PyMOL CGO cylinders between C-alpha atoms (Angstrom):
from pymol import cmd
from pymol.cgo import CYLINDER

trace = [
    CYLINDER, 83.06, 0.07, 52.10, 85.33, 2.87, 53.37, 0.3, 1, 1, 1, 1, 1, 1,
    CYLINDER, 85.33, 2.87, 53.37, 88.18, 4.31, 51.04, 0.3, 1, 1, 1, 1, 1, 1,
    CYLINDER, 88.18, 4.31, 51.04, 91.63, 4.23, 53.07, 0.3, 1, 1, 1, 1, 1, 1,
    CYLINDER, 91.63, 4.23, 53.07, 93.36, 6.40, 50.47, 0.3, 1, 1, 1, 1, 1, 1,
    CYLINDER, 93.36, 6.40, 50.47, 90.90, 9.49, 51.44, 0.3, 1, 1, 1, 1, 1, 1,
    CYLINDER, 90.90, 9.49, 51.44, 93.08, 12.01, 53.65, 0.3, 1, 1, 1, 1, 1, 1,
    CYLINDER, 93.08, 12.01, 53.65, 92.00, 12.83, 57.14, 0.3, 1, 1, 1, 1, 1, 1,
    CYLINDER, 92.00, 12.83, 57.14, 89.77, 15.75, 57.19, 0.3, 1, 1, 1, 1, 1, 1,
    CYLINDER, 89.77, 15.75, 57.19, 90.97, 18.79, 58.81, 0.3, 1, 1, 1, 1, 1, 1,
    CYLINDER, 90.97, 18.79, 58.81, 88.29, 21.50, 59.18, 0.3, 1, 1, 1, 1, 1, 1,
    CYLINDER, 88.29, 21.50, 59.18, 84.94, 22.34, 60.25, 0.3, 1, 1, 1, 1, 1, 1,
    CYLINDER, 84.94, 22.34, 60.25, 83.48, 19.20, 59.53, 0.3, 1, 1, 1, 1, 1, 1,
    CYLINDER, 83.48, 19.20, 59.53, 79.69, 18.30, 59.66, 0.3, 1, 1, 1, 1, 1, 1,
    CYLINDER, 79.69, 18.30, 59.66, 79.95, 16.88, 63.38, 0.3, 1, 1, 1, 1, 1, 1,
    CYLINDER, 79.95, 16.88, 63.38, 82.60, 19.47, 64.45, 0.3, 1, 1, 1, 1, 1, 1,
    CYLINDER, 82.60, 19.47, 64.45, 84.93, 16.85, 65.95, 0.3, 1, 1, 1, 1, 1, 1,
    CYLINDER, 84.93, 16.85, 65.95, 87.40, 16.51, 62.79, 0.3, 1, 1, 1, 1, 1, 1,
    CYLINDER, 87.40, 16.51, 62.79, 86.49, 12.54, 62.46, 0.3, 1, 1, 1, 1, 1, 1,
    CYLINDER, 86.49, 12.54, 62.46, 83.90, 12.87, 59.54, 0.3, 1, 1, 1, 1, 1, 1,
    CYLINDER, 83.90, 12.87, 59.54, 84.14, 13.08, 55.77, 0.3, 1, 1, 1, 1, 1, 1,
    CYLINDER, 84.14, 13.08, 55.77, 82.03, 16.15, 55.44, 0.3, 1, 1, 1, 1, 1, 1,
    CYLINDER, 82.03, 16.15, 55.44, 84.91, 18.75, 55.71, 0.3, 1, 1, 1, 1, 1, 1,
    CYLINDER, 84.91, 18.75, 55.71, 84.57, 22.05, 54.03, 0.3, 1, 1, 1, 1, 1, 1,
    CYLINDER, 84.57, 22.05, 54.03, 88.15, 22.14, 52.88, 0.3, 1, 1, 1, 1, 1, 1,
    CYLINDER, 88.15, 22.14, 52.88, 88.99, 18.31, 52.82, 0.3, 1, 1, 1, 1, 1, 1,
    CYLINDER, 88.99, 18.31, 52.82, 92.63, 17.96, 51.52, 0.3, 1, 1, 1, 1, 1, 1,
    CYLINDER, 92.63, 17.96, 51.52, 92.96, 15.96, 48.36, 0.3, 1, 1, 1, 1, 1, 1,
    CYLINDER, 92.96, 15.96, 48.36, 96.77, 16.53, 47.67, 0.3, 1, 1, 1, 1, 1, 1,
    CYLINDER, 96.77, 16.53, 47.67, 99.52, 17.30, 50.13, 0.3, 1, 1, 1, 1, 1, 1,
    CYLINDER, 99.52, 17.30, 50.13, 100.04, 21.06, 50.26, 0.3, 1, 1, 1, 1, 1, 1,
    CYLINDER, 100.04, 21.06, 50.26, 103.36, 22.45, 49.87, 0.3, 1, 1, 1, 1, 1, 1,
    CYLINDER, 103.36, 22.45, 49.87, 105.26, 24.09, 52.53, 0.3, 1, 1, 1, 1, 1, 1,
    CYLINDER, 105.26, 24.09, 52.53, 104.70, 27.44, 50.40, 0.3, 1, 1, 1, 1, 1, 1,
    CYLINDER, 104.70, 27.44, 50.40, 101.05, 27.07, 51.31, 0.3, 1, 1, 1, 1, 1, 1,
    CYLINDER, 101.05, 27.07, 51.31, 101.47, 26.91, 54.80, 0.3, 1, 1, 1, 1, 1, 1,
    CYLINDER, 101.47, 26.91, 54.80, 103.54, 30.30, 54.60, 0.3, 1, 1, 1, 1, 1, 1,
    CYLINDER, 103.54, 30.30, 54.60, 101.57, 32.02, 52.05, 0.3, 1, 1, 1, 1, 1, 1,
    CYLINDER, 101.57, 32.02, 52.05, 97.96, 31.30, 53.30, 0.3, 1, 1, 1, 1, 1, 1,
    CYLINDER, 97.96, 31.30, 53.30, 98.48, 32.55, 56.99, 0.3, 1, 1, 1, 1, 1, 1,
    CYLINDER, 98.48, 32.55, 56.99, 100.19, 35.71, 55.54, 0.3, 1, 1, 1, 1, 1, 1,
    CYLINDER, 100.19, 35.71, 55.54, 97.57, 36.55, 53.11, 0.3, 1, 1, 1, 1, 1, 1,
    CYLINDER, 97.57, 36.55, 53.11, 94.86, 35.91, 55.63, 0.3, 1, 1, 1, 1, 1, 1,
    CYLINDER, 94.86, 35.91, 55.63, 96.56, 38.19, 58.22, 0.3, 1, 1, 1, 1, 1, 1,
    CYLINDER, 96.56, 38.19, 58.22, 96.61, 41.01, 55.76, 0.3, 1, 1, 1, 1, 1, 1,
    CYLINDER, 96.61, 41.01, 55.76, 93.04, 40.45, 54.79, 0.3, 1, 1, 1, 1, 1, 1,
    CYLINDER, 93.04, 40.45, 54.79, 92.24, 40.56, 58.59, 0.3, 1, 1, 1, 1, 1, 1,
    CYLINDER, 92.24, 40.56, 58.59, 94.35, 43.61, 59.35, 0.3, 1, 1, 1, 1, 1, 1,
    CYLINDER, 94.35, 43.61, 59.35, 93.06, 45.56, 56.52, 0.3, 1, 1, 1, 1, 1, 1,
    CYLINDER, 93.06, 45.56, 56.52, 89.36, 44.39, 56.87, 0.3, 1, 1, 1, 1, 1, 1,
    CYLINDER, 89.36, 44.39, 56.87, 89.24, 45.09, 60.29, 0.3, 1, 1, 1, 1, 1, 1,
    CYLINDER, 89.24, 45.09, 60.29, 90.90, 48.59, 59.92, 0.3, 1, 1, 1, 1, 1, 1,
    CYLINDER, 90.90, 48.59, 59.92, 88.93, 49.51, 56.87, 0.3, 1, 1, 1, 1, 1, 1,
    CYLINDER, 88.93, 49.51, 56.87, 85.41, 48.42, 58.21, 0.3, 1, 1, 1, 1, 1, 1,
    CYLINDER, 85.41, 48.42, 58.21, 86.07, 50.28, 61.57, 0.3, 1, 1, 1, 1, 1, 1,
    CYLINDER, 86.07, 50.28, 61.57, 86.95, 53.46, 59.85, 0.3, 1, 1, 1, 1, 1, 1,
    CYLINDER, 86.95, 53.46, 59.85, 83.62, 53.01, 57.77, 0.3, 1, 1, 1, 1, 1, 1,
    CYLINDER, 83.62, 53.01, 57.77, 81.51, 52.31, 60.75, 0.3, 1, 1, 1, 1, 1, 1,
    CYLINDER, 81.51, 52.31, 60.75, 83.37, 55.35, 62.65, 0.3, 1, 1, 1, 1, 1, 1,
    CYLINDER, 83.37, 55.35, 62.65, 82.96, 57.95, 59.98, 0.3, 1, 1, 1, 1, 1, 1,
    CYLINDER, 82.96, 57.95, 59.98, 79.30, 57.16, 59.35, 0.3, 1, 1, 1, 1, 1, 1,
    CYLINDER, 79.30, 57.16, 59.35, 78.43, 57.07, 63.16, 0.3, 1, 1, 1, 1, 1, 1,
    CYLINDER, 78.43, 57.07, 63.16, 80.30, 60.14, 64.10, 0.3, 1, 1, 1, 1, 1, 1,
    CYLINDER, 80.30, 60.14, 64.10, 79.49, 62.59, 60.85, 0.3, 1, 1, 1, 1, 1, 1,
    CYLINDER, 79.49, 62.59, 60.85, 75.95, 64.10, 61.51, 0.3, 1, 1, 1, 1, 1, 1,
    CYLINDER, 75.95, 64.10, 61.51, 75.29, 64.24, 57.66, 0.3, 1, 1, 1, 1, 1, 1,
    CYLINDER, 75.29, 64.24, 57.66, 76.17, 60.63, 56.96, 0.3, 1, 1, 1, 1, 1, 1,
    CYLINDER, 76.17, 60.63, 56.96, 73.03, 59.17, 58.56, 0.3, 1, 1, 1, 1, 1, 1,
    CYLINDER, 73.03, 59.17, 58.56, 71.29, 58.36, 55.52, 0.3, 1, 1, 1, 1, 1, 1,
    CYLINDER, 71.29, 58.36, 55.52, 69.18, 55.26, 54.44, 0.3, 1, 1, 1, 1, 1, 1,
    CYLINDER, 69.18, 55.26, 54.44, 71.91, 54.00, 52.35, 0.3, 1, 1, 1, 1, 1, 1,
    CYLINDER, 71.91, 54.00, 52.35, 74.67, 54.56, 54.92, 0.3, 1, 1, 1, 1, 1, 1,
    CYLINDER, 74.67, 54.56, 54.92, 72.81, 52.40, 57.21, 0.3, 1, 1, 1, 1, 1, 1,
    CYLINDER, 72.81, 52.40, 57.21, 72.90, 49.46, 54.68, 0.3, 1, 1, 1, 1, 1, 1,
    CYLINDER, 72.90, 49.46, 54.68, 76.61, 50.31, 54.53, 0.3, 1, 1, 1, 1, 1, 1,
    CYLINDER, 76.61, 50.31, 54.53, 77.17, 50.13, 58.21, 0.3, 1, 1, 1, 1, 1, 1,
    CYLINDER, 77.17, 50.13, 58.21, 75.55, 46.83, 58.46, 0.3, 1, 1, 1, 1, 1, 1,
    CYLINDER, 75.55, 46.83, 58.46, 77.62, 45.35, 55.62, 0.3, 1, 1, 1, 1, 1, 1,
    CYLINDER, 77.62, 45.35, 55.62, 80.68, 46.82, 57.36, 0.3, 1, 1, 1, 1, 1, 1,
    CYLINDER, 80.68, 46.82, 57.36, 79.75, 44.96, 60.51, 0.3, 1, 1, 1, 1, 1, 1,
    CYLINDER, 79.75, 44.96, 60.51, 79.15, 41.67, 58.73, 0.3, 1, 1, 1, 1, 1, 1,
    CYLINDER, 79.15, 41.67, 58.73, 82.56, 41.92, 57.09, 0.3, 1, 1, 1, 1, 1, 1,
    CYLINDER, 82.56, 41.92, 57.09, 84.10, 42.74, 60.77, 0.3, 1, 1, 1, 1, 1, 1,
    CYLINDER, 84.10, 42.74, 60.77, 82.59, 39.53, 61.90, 0.3, 1, 1, 1, 1, 1, 1,
    CYLINDER, 82.59, 39.53, 61.90, 84.25, 37.72, 58.81, 0.3, 1, 1, 1, 1, 1, 1,
    CYLINDER, 84.25, 37.72, 58.81, 87.66, 39.16, 59.56, 0.3, 1, 1, 1, 1, 1, 1,
    CYLINDER, 87.66, 39.16, 59.56, 87.34, 38.39, 63.13, 0.3, 1, 1, 1, 1, 1, 1,
    CYLINDER, 87.34, 38.39, 63.13, 86.92, 34.70, 62.22, 0.3, 1, 1, 1, 1, 1, 1,
    CYLINDER, 86.92, 34.70, 62.22, 89.96, 34.55, 59.85, 0.3, 1, 1, 1, 1, 1, 1,
    CYLINDER, 89.96, 34.55, 59.85, 92.50, 34.03, 62.65, 0.3, 1, 1, 1, 1, 1, 1,
    CYLINDER, 92.50, 34.03, 62.65, 90.62, 31.05, 63.79, 0.3, 1, 1, 1, 1, 1, 1,
    CYLINDER, 90.62, 31.05, 63.79, 90.77, 29.80, 60.20, 0.3, 1, 1, 1, 1, 1, 1,
    CYLINDER, 90.77, 29.80, 60.20, 94.56, 30.44, 60.16, 0.3, 1, 1, 1, 1, 1, 1,
    CYLINDER, 94.56, 30.44, 60.16, 95.04, 28.25, 63.22, 0.3, 1, 1, 1, 1, 1, 1,
    CYLINDER, 95.04, 28.25, 63.22, 92.65, 25.38, 61.54, 0.3, 1, 1, 1, 1, 1, 1,
    CYLINDER, 92.65, 25.38, 61.54, 94.81, 25.36, 58.53, 0.3, 1, 1, 1, 1, 1, 1,
    CYLINDER, 94.81, 25.36, 58.53, 98.14, 25.25, 60.11, 0.3, 1, 1, 1, 1, 1, 1,
    CYLINDER, 98.14, 25.25, 60.11, 97.15, 22.58, 62.70, 0.3, 1, 1, 1, 1, 1, 1,
    CYLINDER, 97.15, 22.58, 62.70, 95.49, 20.49, 59.97, 0.3, 1, 1, 1, 1, 1, 1,
    CYLINDER, 95.49, 20.49, 59.97, 93.06, 19.57, 62.39, 0.3, 1, 1, 1, 1, 1, 1,
    CYLINDER, 93.06, 19.57, 62.39, 90.15, 21.76, 64.44, 0.3, 1, 1, 1, 1, 1, 1,
    CYLINDER, 90.15, 21.76, 64.44, 91.92, 22.81, 67.65, 0.3, 1, 1, 1, 1, 1, 1,
    CYLINDER, 91.92, 22.81, 67.65, 88.99, 24.15, 69.44, 0.3, 1, 1, 1, 1, 1, 1,
    CYLINDER, 88.99, 24.15, 69.44, 85.75, 22.59, 70.97, 0.3, 1, 1, 1, 1, 1, 1,
    CYLINDER, 85.75, 22.59, 70.97, 82.54, 21.75, 69.47, 0.3, 1, 1, 1, 1, 1, 1,
    CYLINDER, 82.54, 21.75, 69.47, 80.94, 24.99, 70.51, 0.3, 1, 1, 1, 1, 1, 1,
    CYLINDER, 80.94, 24.99, 70.51, 83.49, 27.25, 68.82, 0.3, 1, 1, 1, 1, 1, 1,
    CYLINDER, 83.49, 27.25, 68.82, 83.10, 24.97, 65.77, 0.3, 1, 1, 1, 1, 1, 1,
    CYLINDER, 83.10, 24.97, 65.77, 79.31, 25.60, 65.64, 0.3, 1, 1, 1, 1, 1, 1,
    CYLINDER, 79.31, 25.60, 65.64, 79.77, 29.48, 66.48, 0.3, 1, 1, 1, 1, 1, 1,
    CYLINDER, 79.77, 29.48, 66.48, 82.01, 29.83, 63.44, 0.3, 1, 1, 1, 1, 1, 1,
    CYLINDER, 82.01, 29.83, 63.44, 79.92, 28.05, 61.10, 0.3, 1, 1, 1, 1, 1, 1,
    CYLINDER, 79.92, 28.05, 61.10, 76.81, 29.93, 62.22, 0.3, 1, 1, 1, 1, 1, 1,
    CYLINDER, 76.81, 29.93, 62.22, 78.82, 33.07, 61.90, 0.3, 1, 1, 1, 1, 1, 1,
    CYLINDER, 78.82, 33.07, 61.90, 80.13, 32.05, 58.49, 0.3, 1, 1, 1, 1, 1, 1,
    CYLINDER, 80.13, 32.05, 58.49, 76.64, 31.57, 57.18, 0.3, 1, 1, 1, 1, 1, 1,
    CYLINDER, 76.64, 31.57, 57.18, 75.22, 34.70, 58.78, 0.3, 1, 1, 1, 1, 1, 1,
    CYLINDER, 75.22, 34.70, 58.78, 77.97, 36.79, 56.88, 0.3, 1, 1, 1, 1, 1, 1,
    CYLINDER, 77.97, 36.79, 56.88, 77.43, 35.22, 53.75, 0.3, 1, 1, 1, 1, 1, 1,
    CYLINDER, 77.43, 35.22, 53.75, 73.39, 35.84, 53.82, 0.3, 1, 1, 1, 1, 1, 1,
    CYLINDER, 73.39, 35.84, 53.82, 73.50, 39.06, 55.42, 0.3, 1, 1, 1, 1, 1, 1,
    CYLINDER, 73.50, 39.06, 55.42, 76.11, 40.44, 52.76, 0.3, 1, 1, 1, 1, 1, 1,
    CYLINDER, 76.11, 40.44, 52.76, 74.15, 39.18, 49.92, 0.3, 1, 1, 1, 1, 1, 1,
    CYLINDER, 74.15, 39.18, 49.92, 70.78, 40.67, 51.22, 0.3, 1, 1, 1, 1, 1, 1,
    CYLINDER, 70.78, 40.67, 51.22, 72.50, 43.99, 52.27, 0.3, 1, 1, 1, 1, 1, 1,
    CYLINDER, 72.50, 43.99, 52.27, 74.12, 44.12, 48.99, 0.3, 1, 1, 1, 1, 1, 1,
    CYLINDER, 74.12, 44.12, 48.99, 70.80, 43.32, 47.08, 0.3, 1, 1, 1, 1, 1, 1,
    CYLINDER, 70.80, 43.32, 47.08, 68.83, 46.03, 49.24, 0.3, 1, 1, 1, 1, 1, 1,
    CYLINDER, 68.83, 46.03, 49.24, 71.41, 48.53, 48.49, 0.3, 1, 1, 1, 1, 1, 1,
    CYLINDER, 71.41, 48.53, 48.49, 71.07, 47.67, 44.80, 0.3, 1, 1, 1, 1, 1, 1,
    CYLINDER, 71.07, 47.67, 44.80, 67.30, 48.05, 44.83, 0.3, 1, 1, 1, 1, 1, 1,
    CYLINDER, 67.30, 48.05, 44.83, 67.54, 51.23, 47.01, 0.3, 1, 1, 1, 1, 1, 1,
    CYLINDER, 67.54, 51.23, 47.01, 69.92, 52.70, 44.40, 0.3, 1, 1, 1, 1, 1, 1,
    CYLINDER, 69.92, 52.70, 44.40, 67.73, 51.69, 41.41, 0.3, 1, 1, 1, 1, 1, 1,
    CYLINDER, 67.73, 51.69, 41.41, 64.62, 53.36, 43.08, 0.3, 1, 1, 1, 1, 1, 1,
    CYLINDER, 64.62, 53.36, 43.08, 66.74, 56.44, 43.44, 0.3, 1, 1, 1, 1, 1, 1,
    CYLINDER, 66.74, 56.44, 43.44, 67.50, 56.37, 39.80, 0.3, 1, 1, 1, 1, 1, 1,
    CYLINDER, 67.50, 56.37, 39.80, 63.79, 55.61, 38.71, 0.3, 1, 1, 1, 1, 1, 1,
    CYLINDER, 63.79, 55.61, 38.71, 62.43, 58.17, 40.93, 0.3, 1, 1, 1, 1, 1, 1,
    CYLINDER, 62.43, 58.17, 40.93, 64.98, 60.67, 39.55, 0.3, 1, 1, 1, 1, 1, 1,
    CYLINDER, 64.98, 60.67, 39.55, 64.19, 59.64, 35.68, 0.3, 1, 1, 1, 1, 1, 1,
    CYLINDER, 64.19, 59.64, 35.68, 60.43, 59.86, 36.58, 0.3, 1, 1, 1, 1, 1, 1,
    CYLINDER, 60.43, 59.86, 36.58, 60.19, 63.19, 38.19, 0.3, 1, 1, 1, 1, 1, 1,
    CYLINDER, 60.19, 63.19, 38.19, 62.22, 64.50, 35.22, 0.3, 1, 1, 1, 1, 1, 1,
    CYLINDER, 62.22, 64.50, 35.22, 59.52, 63.39, 32.79, 0.3, 1, 1, 1, 1, 1, 1,
    CYLINDER, 59.52, 63.39, 32.79, 56.62, 64.92, 34.61, 0.3, 1, 1, 1, 1, 1, 1,
    CYLINDER, 56.62, 64.92, 34.61, 55.85, 68.20, 33.35, 0.3, 1, 1, 1, 1, 1, 1,
    CYLINDER, 55.85, 68.20, 33.35, 54.73, 70.86, 35.66, 0.3, 1, 1, 1, 1, 1, 1,
    CYLINDER, 54.73, 70.86, 35.66, 52.06, 73.14, 34.35, 0.3, 1, 1, 1, 1, 1, 1,
    CYLINDER, 52.06, 73.14, 34.35, 50.93, 76.29, 35.92, 0.3, 1, 1, 1, 1, 1, 1,
    CYLINDER, 50.93, 76.29, 35.92, 47.95, 77.99, 35.10, 0.3, 1, 1, 1, 1, 1, 1,
]
cmd.load_cgo(trace, "trace")
């Protein structure tokens, strides 16, 4: 039995057509007009700052010869993943403002794939960076405990 009180879905539904009830951001209450002004402005600021900052990070690390370390390679990968996320934000803004998916099915699948890739790659790059830093600290601590005897 279908509940007719459910609102129409508006974004990234499971079948990428805007007709299912598997939406990722299904509206449960009507949004105020303040939301329709605030959300796009916030997304636009995040997009501009994110693209600028991540591009600067990538540029500096690639252009400076002494910045090509193992940790900085992880940082470049993380910056690329974040740039892909910020490139998807304008499409999300259009989705929220139009209250339906305005693009074709291919774009829906591409956006969902990009979002999932960014989520997992960010998590893995942060985990690897944490392990790398942990190993650096442990190696420093262990090398201080080893006494060097000369005969």
